[in-house]
C-alpha positions, 0 to 999 in steps of 0.5 A: 378146765377139764370139766369145761372140756368134758361139757363141751365134748358132750355137746359136740357129740350131740351136734355131730355124729363124727366126734369120737372120744378116746381116753387113756384110762382117765376121766371115766366118771367125768365123761358119764354124760358123754357116754350117755349121749354117744356111748358107741363113740367113747373108747377107753384105750387103757394105759396104751397111749401109743396104740390110742394114738394110732387108733385115732390117726386111723379113725381120722383118715376114715372120716371121723374126728377123734379127740384123745385125752389123758395126762399131758406127758403120757399123750405126748413124749410117751407116743411121740413116734405115733404123733409124728408118723401116724398123725402129723405125717399123714395130716390126720385131723386128730385133736390131742388134748393133754390134761394136767399140763405144766406143773399141775401134778407137780407133787407127783415128780418129773414123770408127770411134769409136762415141761417139754411138750410144746417145745417138741411138738411145735417142730412137727410140720402142720401140727397146731400147738395150743395152750389156752389160758382158760375155759372160754379159750379152750372151748373156742379152740376145741370147736375150731380144731374139730373143723380144721383139716389139720391135727391139733395139740392142746395142753390144758390145765387140771381144775379150778382155773379162773376165767381170764378173758372178757366176754367179747374176747376174739378167741380161736386158734392163732388169736391173741387177746389182751387180758389187761392193757398197760404202758410200761411192760408187756407180758405175753403168755399161754396157759392158766399161769397167766392168772398169776401174771394178772394178779402181779400186774393188779398189785403193781398198779397201786405203785403206778406201774402199768403192766400189759398182760396178753394171752397168745393161746398157743405157740403155733401158730402165733398171731402175727398181726397182734405181735406186730401191733404190740412191737409198735407199742412196747419195746420190752416184752416178757414171755411167760409159760409153765413149761421149760425155758427152752424151745417153748413160747419164748423161743417161738417169740425169739424166732418170730422176732429174728425173722422180722428185721427192724424189730428192736425188741428186748425179750426176756423169757420166764418159765421153768429152768432147764433142769429136772425138778427134784424138790417136790410139792404141789403146784402152788409150792413149785410155782413159788419156788420158781418165782412163777407165782404172783409174788415172784412175778411181781418182783420180776416185773418191778425189777424189769421196769426199774432197770428200764427206767434207769 
């Protein structure tokens, strides 16, 4: 996903003279092409993320369209005050991109885990909070964010994530898509973790179990018409996110359901438990330990459907 981001930023810099890229001391080689296209619009702000965010807010209020880029926890919780006061309060149209989100850097420990970012940032008024599932969704959301008058936060993966959307998918901010249709159970998720859900759904299909999987694209805004349509088809939902179980997508969906009387939906939240992770390993190992890999999700989906059928 990060390579797709670099390519798209280079294309945008060639198309528009207002697009500026601010890096928190990472991705310098990755942005070599960007620097060839627009050398005066690439700024390495160093390991000074709070300063980078304030600089981006000032640029946005001066007519530029800045995009900040660094590892997710360092561009969110480390500089939350600057996002809240400098960006969100002034409705400065900054695009904040956090790379290596969720458990992408699982082996580096909780300092590099980003399991609270969506929960925290979706409380800020006027700030979009996005989590594309693949590169196609990332590109569509990035372009829309740079045309939006509002600030946007986008959490992306690291590298090697598979393409999940079809070519005719309706992509963008606040647009949900069914990645796989089904009849027994609906999985609503965000981010590359949906690749694991699709593998689990495929494995279950050989047993006659039909699981629908959808990408919501983010937690704010939610695609209300899509959710309403799904409520008419599925009484049983599972939310899935590579994020803490508290305050993220599952919580946003519960709030959406609570605000709409008559929606008799059973929702189970799947994500990282409400605890710091002290046992370290790579992303695949950690997903497996948490039951968030395809095998763990297959077991969970099967249990939910069997419980429903009893």
